[in-house]
C-alpha positions in Angstrom: 143.4 95.8 162.7 142.6 98.9 160.9 142.5 102.1 162.8 140.1 104.8 161.7 141.2 108.4 161.7 138.4 110.7 162.8 139.6 113.4 160.4 139.4 111.0 157.4 136.0 109.7 158.6 134.6 113.3 158.8 136.1 114.0 155.3 134.4 110.9 153.9 131.1 111.9 155.5 131.4 115.4 154.1 132.2 114.1 150.6 129.3 111.7 150.7 126.9 114.5 151.8 128.3 116.8 149.1 127.8 114.1 146.4 124.2 113.6 147.5 123.6 117.3 147.5 125.1 117.6 144.1 123.0 114.8 142.7 119.9 116.4 144.1 120.8 119.8 142.6 121.4 118.1 139.3 118.1 116.3 139.4 116.2 119.5 140.3 118.0 121.5 137.6 117.1 118.8 135.0 113.4 118.8 136.1 113.3 122.6 136.1 114.7 122.7 132.5 112.1 120.2 131.4 109.3 122.3 132.9 110.7 125.5 131.2 110.8 123.6 127.9 107.3 122.3 128.3 106.1 125.9 129.0 108.0 127.3 126.1 106.8 124.7 123.7 103.3 124.4 125.1 102.0 127.4 123.1 103.1 125.9 119.9 100.8 123.7 117.9 102.5 120.4 117.0 100.8 117.5 115.4 101.6 113.8 115.7 103.1 111.9 112.9 99.9 109.9 112.4 97.9 113.2 112.0 100.4 114.6 109.6 100.3 111.4 107.5 96.5 111.3 107.5 96.3 114.9 106.2 99.0 114.3 103.7 97.0 111.3 102.3 93.8 113.4 102.2 95.6 116.1 100.3 97.0 113.6 97.8 93.5 112.1 97.2 92.1 115.6 96.8 94.8 116.5 94.3 94.0 113.3 92.3 90.3 114.1 92.3 90.9 117.7 91.2 93.1 116.5 88.3 90.4 114.0 87.3 87.7 116.7 87.4 89.9 119.0 85.4 90.3 116.4 82.7 86.5 115.8 82.7 85.9 119.6 82.4 88.4 119.8 79.6 86.7 116.9 77.8 83.3 118.4 78.2 84.5 121.8 77.0 86.0 120.2 73.9 82.8 118.4 73.3 80.7 121.6 73.6 83.1 123.5 71.3 82.5 121.1 68.4 
């Protein structure tokens, strides 16, 4: 038979309670840090990757169109100068 020492049992209970308290404190600290980061970053304007890629594609197409128009204008100016 195994005899249980009341002092050891109390120590084990206290250690378990401390571990639970520590885990709760860690969880609360993590959640608090997340909230502070959300608040700090909330005022910043971030765009999603899809939005960025869409605007990038639009800019590329606009650049190509501008180059094509510049070539047409140059050709028309050359035609007018003759």
